[in-house]
mmCIF file of the C-alpha atoms, coordinates in Angstrom:
data_MODEL
# 
_entry.id   MODEL 
# 
loop_
_atom_site.group_PDB 
_atom_site.id 
_atom_site.type_symbol 
_atom_site.label_atom_id 
_atom_site.label_alt_id 
_atom_site.label_comp_id 
_atom_site.label_asym_id 
_atom_site.label_entity_id 
_atom_site.label_seq_id 
_atom_site.pdbx_PDB_ins_code 
_atom_site.Cartn_x 
_atom_site.Cartn_y 
_atom_site.Cartn_z 
_atom_site.occupancy 
_atom_site.B_iso_or_equiv 
_atom_site.pdbx_formal_charge 
_atom_site.auth_seq_id 
_atom_site.auth_comp_id 
_atom_site.auth_asym_id 
_atom_site.auth_atom_id 
_atom_site.pdbx_PDB_model_num 
ATOM 1   C CA . MET A 1 1   ? -27.257 36.936  34.820 1.00 0.00 ? 1   MET A CA 1 
ATOM 2   C CA . LYS A 1 2   ? -25.899 37.175  31.245 1.00 0.00 ? 2   LYS A CA 1 
ATOM 3   C CA . LYS A 1 3   ? -22.426 36.614  32.618 1.00 0.00 ? 3   LYS A CA 1 
ATOM 4   C CA . LEU A 1 4   ? -23.537 33.477  34.474 1.00 0.00 ? 4   LEU A CA 1 
ATOM 5   C CA . ILE A 1 5   ? -25.243 32.070  31.361 1.00 0.00 ? 5   ILE A CA 1 
ATOM 6   C CA . SER A 1 6   ? -22.098 32.754  29.311 1.00 0.00 ? 6   SER A CA 1 
ATOM 7   C CA . ILE A 1 7   ? -19.923 30.983  31.851 1.00 0.00 ? 7   ILE A CA 1 
ATOM 8   C CA . VAL A 1 8   ? -22.248 27.969  31.998 1.00 0.00 ? 8   VAL A CA 1 
ATOM 9   C CA . LEU A 1 9   ? -22.438 27.750  28.191 1.00 0.00 ? 9   LEU A CA 1 
ATOM 10  C CA . CYS A 1 10  ? -18.651 27.962  27.888 1.00 0.00 ? 10  CYS A CA 1 
ATOM 11  C CA . ALA A 1 11  ? -18.243 25.238  30.495 1.00 0.00 ? 11  ALA A CA 1 
ATOM 12  C CA . VAL A 1 12  ? -20.745 22.960  28.753 1.00 0.00 ? 12  VAL A CA 1 
ATOM 13  C CA . MET A 1 13  ? -19.115 23.565  25.382 1.00 0.00 ? 13  MET A CA 1 
ATOM 14  C CA . GLY A 1 14  ? -15.655 22.877  26.822 1.00 0.00 ? 14  GLY A CA 1 
ATOM 15  C CA . LEU A 1 15  ? -16.792 19.633  28.430 1.00 0.00 ? 15  LEU A CA 1 
ATOM 16  C CA . SER A 1 16  ? -18.486 18.443  25.254 1.00 0.00 ? 16  SER A CA 1 
ATOM 17  C CA . MET A 1 17  ? -15.376 19.197  23.192 1.00 0.00 ? 17  MET A CA 1 
ATOM 18  C CA . ALA A 1 18  ? -13.196 17.292  25.657 1.00 0.00 ? 18  ALA A CA 1 
ATOM 19  C CA . ALA A 1 19  ? -15.578 14.325  25.627 1.00 0.00 ? 19  ALA A CA 1 
ATOM 20  C CA . CYS A 1 20  ? -15.686 14.180  21.833 1.00 0.00 ? 20  CYS A CA 1 
ATOM 21  C CA . GLY A 1 21  ? -11.935 14.524  21.468 1.00 0.00 ? 21  GLY A CA 1 
ATOM 22  C CA . GLY A 1 22  ? -11.260 11.889  24.095 1.00 0.00 ? 22  GLY A CA 1 
ATOM 23  C CA . SER A 1 23  ? -13.531 9.260   22.583 1.00 0.00 ? 23  SER A CA 1 
ATOM 24  C CA . SER A 1 24  ? -12.245 9.635   19.023 1.00 0.00 ? 24  SER A CA 1 
ATOM 25  C CA . ALA A 1 25  ? -8.606  9.617   20.117 1.00 0.00 ? 25  ALA A CA 1 
ATOM 26  C CA . SER A 1 26  ? -8.985  6.415   22.113 1.00 0.00 ? 26  SER A CA 1 
ATOM 27  C CA . ALA A 1 27  ? -10.937 4.710   19.337 1.00 0.00 ? 27  ALA A CA 1 
ATOM 28  C CA . SER A 1 28  ? -8.215  5.353   16.746 1.00 0.00 ? 28  SER A CA 1 
ATOM 29  C CA . ALA A 1 29  ? -5.259  4.298   18.935 1.00 0.00 ? 29  ALA A CA 1 
ATOM 30  C CA . LYS A 1 30  ? -4.999  0.541   18.361 1.00 0.00 ? 30  LYS A CA 1 
ATOM 31  C CA . GLU A 1 31  ? -2.732  -1.479  20.618 1.00 0.00 ? 31  GLU A CA 1 
ATOM 32  C CA . TYR A 1 32  ? -0.539  -4.286  19.288 1.00 0.00 ? 32  TYR A CA 1 
ATOM 33  C CA . ASN A 1 33  ? 1.277   -7.072  21.081 1.00 0.00 ? 33  ASN A CA 1 
ATOM 34  C CA . LEU A 1 34  ? 5.009   -6.709  20.434 1.00 0.00 ? 34  LEU A CA 1 
ATOM 35  C CA . ASP A 1 35  ? 5.647   -10.442 20.956 1.00 0.00 ? 35  ASP A CA 1 
ATOM 36  C CA . ASP A 1 36  ? 3.015   -11.234 18.314 1.00 0.00 ? 36  ASP A CA 1 
ATOM 37  C CA . ILE A 1 37  ? 4.613   -8.823  15.822 1.00 0.00 ? 37  ILE A CA 1 
ATOM 38  C CA . VAL A 1 38  ? 8.095   -10.280 16.305 1.00 0.00 ? 38  VAL A CA 1 
ATOM 39  C CA . SER A 1 39  ? 6.779   -13.875 16.186 1.00 0.00 ? 39  SER A CA 1 
ATOM 40  C CA . ALA A 1 40  ? 4.820   -13.231 12.973 1.00 0.00 ? 40  ALA A CA 1 
ATOM 41  C CA . VAL A 1 41  ? 7.856   -11.788 11.226 1.00 0.00 ? 41  VAL A CA 1 
ATOM 42  C CA . GLU A 1 42  ? 10.231  -14.403 12.615 1.00 0.00 ? 42  GLU A CA 1 
ATOM 43  C CA . ALA A 1 43  ? 7.992   -17.159 11.231 1.00 0.00 ? 43  ALA A CA 1 
ATOM 44  C CA . VAL A 1 44  ? 8.978   -16.046 7.704  1.00 0.00 ? 44  VAL A CA 1 
ATOM 45  C CA . ASN A 1 45  ? 12.356  -14.510 8.592  1.00 0.00 ? 45  ASN A CA 1 
ATOM 46  C CA . PRO A 1 46  ? 14.091  -16.780 11.131 1.00 0.00 ? 46  PRO A CA 1 
ATOM 47  C CA . VAL A 1 47  ? 16.802  -15.084 13.176 1.00 0.00 ? 47  VAL A CA 1 
ATOM 48  C CA . SER A 1 48  ? 19.719  -17.491 13.500 1.00 0.00 ? 48  SER A CA 1 
ATOM 49  C CA . ASN A 1 49  ? 21.458  -17.595 16.873 1.00 0.00 ? 49  ASN A CA 1 
ATOM 50  C CA . PRO A 1 50  ? 19.271  -14.726 18.141 1.00 0.00 ? 50  PRO A CA 1 
ATOM 51  C CA . ARG A 1 51  ? 20.432  -12.090 20.579 1.00 0.00 ? 51  ARG A CA 1 
ATOM 52  C CA . GLU A 1 52  ? 17.569  -10.328 22.313 1.00 0.00 ? 52  GLU A CA 1 
ATOM 53  C CA . VAL A 1 53  ? 17.585  -6.538  22.208 1.00 0.00 ? 53  VAL A CA 1 
ATOM 54  C CA . ASP A 1 54  ? 18.084  -5.182  25.732 1.00 0.00 ? 54  ASP A CA 1 
ATOM 55  C CA . ASP A 1 55  ? 18.120  -1.700  27.277 1.00 0.00 ? 55  ASP A CA 1 
ATOM 56  C CA . PHE A 1 56  ? 21.829  -1.270  26.501 1.00 0.00 ? 56  PHE A CA 1 
ATOM 57  C CA . ALA A 1 57  ? 21.311  -2.116  22.804 1.00 0.00 ? 57  ALA A CA 1 
ATOM 58  C CA . LEU A 1 58  ? 18.227  0.085   22.671 1.00 0.00 ? 58  LEU A CA 1 
ATOM 59  C CA . GLU A 1 59  ? 20.223  3.142   23.742 1.00 0.00 ? 59  GLU A CA 1 
ATOM 60  C CA . ASN A 1 60  ? 23.686  2.401   22.362 1.00 0.00 ? 60  ASN A CA 1 
ATOM 61  C CA . GLU A 1 61  ? 23.017  0.536   19.117 1.00 0.00 ? 61  GLU A CA 1 
ATOM 62  C CA . PHE A 1 62  ? 19.613  1.827   18.067 1.00 0.00 ? 62  PHE A CA 1 
ATOM 63  C CA . MET A 1 63  ? 20.182  5.239   19.722 1.00 0.00 ? 63  MET A CA 1 
ATOM 64  C CA . LEU A 1 64  ? 16.639  5.342   21.109 1.00 0.00 ? 64  LEU A CA 1 
ATOM 65  C CA . SER A 1 65  ? 16.015  7.416   24.200 1.00 0.00 ? 65  SER A CA 1 
ATOM 66  C CA . ALA A 1 66  ? 14.013  5.923   27.046 1.00 0.00 ? 66  ALA A CA 1 
ATOM 67  C CA . ASP A 1 67  ? 11.524  8.807   26.949 1.00 0.00 ? 67  ASP A CA 1 
ATOM 68  C CA . SER A 1 68  ? 10.581  7.888   23.348 1.00 0.00 ? 68  SER A CA 1 
ATOM 69  C CA . VAL A 1 69  ? 9.880   4.232   24.075 1.00 0.00 ? 69  VAL A CA 1 
ATOM 70  C CA . VAL A 1 70  ? 7.039   2.695   26.079 1.00 0.00 ? 70  VAL A CA 1 
ATOM 71  C CA . ALA A 1 71  ? 7.991   -0.929  25.295 1.00 0.00 ? 71  ALA A CA 1 
ATOM 72  C CA . TYR A 1 72  ? 10.065  -2.865  22.777 1.00 0.00 ? 72  TYR A CA 1 
ATOM 73  C CA . LYS A 1 73  ? 10.874  -6.375  21.618 1.00 0.00 ? 73  LYS A CA 1 
ATOM 74  C CA . GLY A 1 74  ? 13.637  -7.321  19.253 1.00 0.00 ? 74  GLY A CA 1 
ATOM 75  C CA . GLU A 1 75  ? 16.064  -9.947  18.072 1.00 0.00 ? 75  GLU A CA 1 
ATOM 76  C CA . LEU A 1 76  ? 19.303  -9.672  16.115 1.00 0.00 ? 76  LEU A CA 1 
ATOM 77  C CA . SER A 1 77  ? 21.266  -12.501 14.565 1.00 0.00 ? 77  SER A CA 1 
ATOM 78  C CA . ASN A 1 78  ? 24.421  -13.185 16.511 1.00 0.00 ? 78  ASN A CA 1 
ATOM 79  C CA . ASP A 1 79  ? 25.957  -14.942 13.503 1.00 0.00 ? 79  ASP A CA 1 
ATOM 80  C CA . GLN A 1 80  ? 28.619  -12.897 11.773 1.00 0.00 ? 80  GLN A CA 1 
ATOM 81  C CA . GLY A 1 81  ? 27.408  -11.687 8.395  1.00 0.00 ? 81  GLY A CA 1 
ATOM 82  C CA . ASN A 1 82  ? 23.745  -12.652 8.912  1.00 0.00 ? 82  ASN A CA 1 
ATOM 83  C CA . SER A 1 83  ? 21.646  -9.529  8.539  1.00 0.00 ? 83  SER A CA 1 
ATOM 84  C CA . ALA A 1 84  ? 18.484  -10.846 10.268 1.00 0.00 ? 84  ALA A CA 1 
ATOM 85  C CA . GLN A 1 85  ? 16.967  -8.277  12.628 1.00 0.00 ? 85  GLN A CA 1 
ATOM 86  C CA . ILE A 1 86  ? 13.479  -7.681  13.947 1.00 0.00 ? 86  ILE A CA 1 
ATOM 87  C CA . MET A 1 87  ? 12.683  -4.738  16.209 1.00 0.00 ? 87  MET A CA 1 
ATOM 88  C CA . ALA A 1 88  ? 9.171   -3.693  17.293 1.00 0.00 ? 88  ALA A CA 1 
ATOM 89  C CA . VAL A 1 89  ? 8.751   -0.517  19.336 1.00 0.00 ? 89  VAL A CA 1 
ATOM 90  C CA . GLN A 1 90  ? 5.726   0.911   21.076 1.00 0.00 ? 90  GLN A CA 1 
ATOM 91  C CA . CYS A 1 91  ? 6.482   4.623   21.111 1.00 0.00 ? 91  CYS A CA 1 
ATOM 92  C CA . ALA A 1 92  ? 5.480   7.291   23.580 1.00 0.00 ? 92  ALA A CA 1 
ATOM 93  C CA . ASP A 1 93  ? 2.707   9.556   22.304 1.00 0.00 ? 93  ASP A CA 1 
ATOM 94  C CA . GLY A 1 94  ? 4.023   11.844  19.591 1.00 0.00 ? 94  GLY A CA 1 
ATOM 95  C CA . LYS A 1 95  ? 7.405   10.069  19.381 1.00 0.00 ? 95  LYS A CA 1 
ATOM 96  C CA . ALA A 1 96  ? 6.852   7.572   16.539 1.00 0.00 ? 96  ALA A CA 1 
ATOM 97  C CA . GLY A 1 97  ? 8.433   9.927   14.000 1.00 0.00 ? 97  GLY A CA 1 
ATOM 98  C CA . ASP A 1 98  ? 11.529  10.352  16.187 1.00 0.00 ? 98  ASP A CA 1 
ATOM 99  C CA . VAL A 1 99  ? 11.831  6.590   16.663 1.00 0.00 ? 99  VAL A CA 1 
ATOM 100 C CA . LYS A 1 100 ? 11.441  5.977   12.926 1.00 0.00 ? 100 LYS A CA 1 
ATOM 101 C CA . LYS A 1 101 ? 14.140  8.547   12.191 1.00 0.00 ? 101 LYS A CA 1 
ATOM 102 C CA . ALA A 1 102 ? 16.509  6.910   14.714 1.00 0.00 ? 102 ALA A CA 1 
ATOM 103 C CA . LEU A 1 103 ? 15.891  3.491   13.143 1.00 0.00 ? 103 LEU A CA 1 
ATOM 104 C CA . GLU A 1 104 ? 16.537  4.917   9.671  1.00 0.00 ? 104 GLU A CA 1 
ATOM 105 C CA . THR A 1 105 ? 19.868  6.250   10.961 1.00 0.00 ? 105 THR A CA 1 
ATOM 106 C CA . TYR A 1 106 ? 20.595  2.829   12.458 1.00 0.00 ? 106 TYR A CA 1 
ATOM 107 C CA . GLN A 1 107 ? 19.851  1.252   9.063  1.00 0.00 ? 107 GLN A CA 1 
ATOM 108 C CA . GLN A 1 108 ? 22.287  3.625   7.334  1.00 0.00 ? 108 GLN A CA 1 
ATOM 109 C CA . ASN A 1 109 ? 24.954  2.806   9.936  1.00 0.00 ? 109 ASN A CA 1 
ATOM 110 C CA . GLN A 1 110 ? 24.438  -0.928  9.336  1.00 0.00 ? 110 GLN A CA 1 
ATOM 111 C CA . ILE A 1 111 ? 24.710  -0.421  5.562  1.00 0.00 ? 111 ILE A CA 1 
ATOM 112 C CA . ALA A 1 112 ? 28.001  1.415   6.073  1.00 0.00 ? 112 ALA A CA 1 
ATOM 113 C CA . TYR A 1 113 ? 29.316  -1.259  8.457  1.00 0.00 ? 113 TYR A CA 1 
ATOM 114 C CA . TYR A 1 114 ? 28.462  -4.124  6.108  1.00 0.00 ? 114 TYR A CA 1 
ATOM 115 C CA . GLY A 1 115 ? 30.049  -2.154  3.262  1.00 0.00 ? 115 GLY A CA 1 
ATOM 116 C CA . ASN A 1 116 ? 33.434  -2.502  4.972  1.00 0.00 ? 116 ASN A CA 1 
ATOM 117 C CA . TYR A 1 117 ? 33.485  -6.233  4.246  1.00 0.00 ? 117 TYR A CA 1 
ATOM 118 C CA . ALA A 1 118 ? 33.204  -7.696  0.748  1.00 0.00 ? 118 ALA A CA 1 
ATOM 119 C CA . GLU A 1 119 ? 32.035  -11.017 2.178  1.00 0.00 ? 119 GLU A CA 1 
ATOM 120 C CA . PHE A 1 120 ? 28.982  -9.275  3.697  1.00 0.00 ? 120 PHE A CA 1 
ATOM 121 C CA . ALA A 1 121 ? 27.684  -7.852  0.388  1.00 0.00 ? 121 ALA A CA 1 
ATOM 122 C CA . ASP A 1 122 ? 24.542  -10.019 0.488  1.00 0.00 ? 122 ASP A CA 1 
ATOM 123 C CA . GLY A 1 123 ? 23.725  -8.815  3.990  1.00 0.00 ? 123 GLY A CA 1 
ATOM 124 C CA . GLN A 1 124 ? 24.339  -5.207  3.003  1.00 0.00 ? 124 GLN A CA 1 
ATOM 125 C CA . ALA A 1 125 ? 21.889  -5.512  0.084  1.00 0.00 ? 125 ALA A CA 1 
ATOM 126 C CA . LEU A 1 126 ? 19.249  -7.004  2.395  1.00 0.00 ? 126 LEU A CA 1 
ATOM 127 C CA . ILE A 1 127 ? 19.722  -4.208  4.915  1.00 0.00 ? 127 ILE A CA 1 
ATOM 128 C CA . LYS A 1 128 ? 19.361  -1.590  2.164  1.00 0.00 ? 128 LYS A CA 1 
ATOM 129 C CA . ASP A 1 129 ? 16.009  -3.196  1.292  1.00 0.00 ? 129 ASP A CA 1 
ATOM 130 C CA . GLY A 1 130 ? 15.013  -3.409  4.959  1.00 0.00 ? 130 GLY A CA 1 
ATOM 131 C CA . ARG A 1 131 ? 11.617  -2.364  6.208  1.00 0.00 ? 131 ARG A CA 1 
ATOM 132 C CA . ILE A 1 132 ? 10.841  0.369   8.709  1.00 0.00 ? 132 ILE A CA 1 
ATOM 133 C CA . VAL A 1 133 ? 7.084   0.561   9.158  1.00 0.00 ? 133 VAL A CA 1 
ATOM 134 C CA . GLU A 1 134 ? 5.253   3.148   11.259 1.00 0.00 ? 134 GLU A CA 1 
ATOM 135 C CA . LYS A 1 135 ? 1.665   2.511   12.342 1.00 0.00 ? 135 LYS A CA 1 
ATOM 136 C CA . GLY A 1 136 ? 0.163   4.761   14.998 1.00 0.00 ? 136 GLY A CA 1 
ATOM 137 C CA . ASN A 1 137 ? 2.460   4.669   18.031 1.00 0.00 ? 137 ASN A CA 1 
ATOM 138 C CA . TYR A 1 138 ? 4.342   1.625   16.729 1.00 0.00 ? 138 TYR A CA 1 
ATOM 139 C CA . VAL A 1 139 ? 7.462   1.350   14.592 1.00 0.00 ? 139 VAL A CA 1 
ATOM 140 C CA . VAL A 1 140 ? 8.839   -1.957  13.317 1.00 0.00 ? 140 VAL A CA 1 
ATOM 141 C CA . LEU A 1 141 ? 12.253  -2.534  11.719 1.00 0.00 ? 141 LEU A CA 1 
ATOM 142 C CA . VAL A 1 142 ? 13.013  -5.736  9.798  1.00 0.00 ? 142 VAL A CA 1 
ATOM 143 C CA . PHE A 1 143 ? 16.128  -6.814  7.929  1.00 0.00 ? 143 PHE A CA 1 
ATOM 144 C CA . ALA A 1 144 ? 15.800  -10.125 6.058  1.00 0.00 ? 144 ALA A CA 1 
ATOM 145 C CA . ASN A 1 145 ? 18.178  -12.929 6.916  1.00 0.00 ? 145 ASN A CA 1 
ATOM 146 C CA . THR A 1 146 ? 20.876  -14.018 4.496  1.00 0.00 ? 146 THR A CA 1 
ATOM 147 C CA . ASP A 1 147 ? 19.475  -17.571 4.516  1.00 0.00 ? 147 ASP A CA 1 
ATOM 148 C CA . GLY A 1 148 ? 16.850  -16.845 1.850  1.00 0.00 ? 148 GLY A CA 1 
ATOM 149 C CA . ALA A 1 149 ? 14.076  -14.885 3.564  1.00 0.00 ? 149 ALA A CA 1 
ATOM 150 C CA . SER A 1 150 ? 11.765  -13.035 1.199  1.00 0.00 ? 150 SER A CA 1 
ATOM 151 C CA . TYR A 1 151 ? 10.662  -9.435  1.658  1.00 0.00 ? 151 TYR A CA 1 
ATOM 152 C CA . THR A 1 152 ? 7.380   -10.400 -0.022 1.00 0.00 ? 152 THR A CA 1 
ATOM 153 C CA . ASP A 1 153 ? 6.693   -12.804 2.856  1.00 0.00 ? 153 ASP A CA 1 
ATOM 154 C CA . ILE A 1 154 ? 7.984   -10.291 5.409  1.00 0.00 ? 154 ILE A CA 1 
ATOM 155 C CA . ASP A 1 155 ? 5.668   -7.595  4.028  1.00 0.00 ? 155 ASP A CA 1 
ATOM 156 C CA . LYS A 1 156 ? 2.685   -9.970  4.307  1.00 0.00 ? 156 LYS A CA 1 
ATOM 157 C CA . ALA A 1 157 ? 3.631   -10.872 7.892  1.00 0.00 ? 157 ALA A CA 1 
ATOM 158 C CA . LEU A 1 158 ? 4.015   -7.205  8.838  1.00 0.00 ? 158 LEU A CA 1 
ATOM 159 C CA . SER A 1 159 ? 0.705   -6.303  7.241  1.00 0.00 ? 159 SER A CA 1 
ATOM 160 C CA . ALA A 1 160 ? -1.109  -9.105  9.090  1.00 0.00 ? 160 ALA A CA 1 
ATOM 161 C CA . ALA A 1 161 ? 0.562   -8.321  12.424 1.00 0.00 ? 161 ALA A CA 1 
ATOM 162 C CA . LEU A 1 162 ? -0.283  -4.609  12.163 1.00 0.00 ? 162 LEU A CA 1 
ATOM 163 C CA . ASP A 1 163 ? -3.822  -5.120  10.855 1.00 0.00 ? 163 ASP A CA 1 
# 
């Protein structure tokens, strides 16, 4: 009888712990619309002659593995020397840190690339000041355009989009 009561109590306790953990985890995991994030940032940081980020770019330019990414949306300027880039990633659970690290490496690679050309010094400076923001399972990368975008405005747009 004592054994049966112990088993029942353990089962009840286990179920209550699972229920509590499940409700708090789902309440804290906010979902964002990637199109809305990119649109909000692009409103203050227009991407000239945009090239949409595709699966090939995701893996070969940004070096992000498919198992780390649930969804993504991004645009890069296709104009030589224009540093404008916006990339929003919904990460797989537990992968936001890995995605952020990969985007930081991408940023360093872009800084090095732009450093090879004196005429791209403005773009290189903007990339150095770029933003990589992590919020929950989302990571957003933004490089300001060389046409006069302001990181103050970009920061406000990012804050509003990830509110």
